[in-house]
C-alpha angles and dihedrals in degrees: 000000000000134000116236119195124205085220102186103113093340109162096201104053094117092049092050091047093051093050093045089053091047093052096034094241124155113251129202125186116198118191143147122264089253091062103047115156130195118297114253129183090221093059129065111211136204115190118198133186122268096259116129112273094005093124091045092052091049090050091050092047094048099044124094133188110291097024121126119230121198109208142140090208109104093193092053090047090055091054091045091052089052089058091056094256129130124242132200128179125223091259093059099258113141114220110224138177085252097056104028097085092055092046091050091049091051090050091050093049091049092050090048092052091049093048089054091054097263125138134231130187115259122231117293118254109277113255132196089254088061090056091046092051092048091048091052093048094047094046092048090050093048092048090050093050092046090053091050094047096037 
């Protein structure tokens, strides 16, 4: 198992890195050339061009059954679930086969509203409690997987 992060604008990269080090889990950041972060010996990196969906395609191509993908992209999460991977968003919500259809429908309705000139509220400013919740969700998930595999 490895953890793959959709690293373009991901607010929890440092949290993921710390927990992967703690549990000795391989970590891969995939991001576009326009979002390069500092090199780190604890993180493998794949840098893709700035074309639309390039990072998503690299994530899909580098994930294998049982891997965990950290992403806020519901469409990418749906594909990842179809590959037998796990997916978690930066707010600690686990994408599942049971909730993905509803999440995709909500995304579609939001896009439809925006395309017709409507407005929706953007995400709230990230707070420390959001990071705490994500940390707890990721650590609980990693412990569960380690128990299953170990």
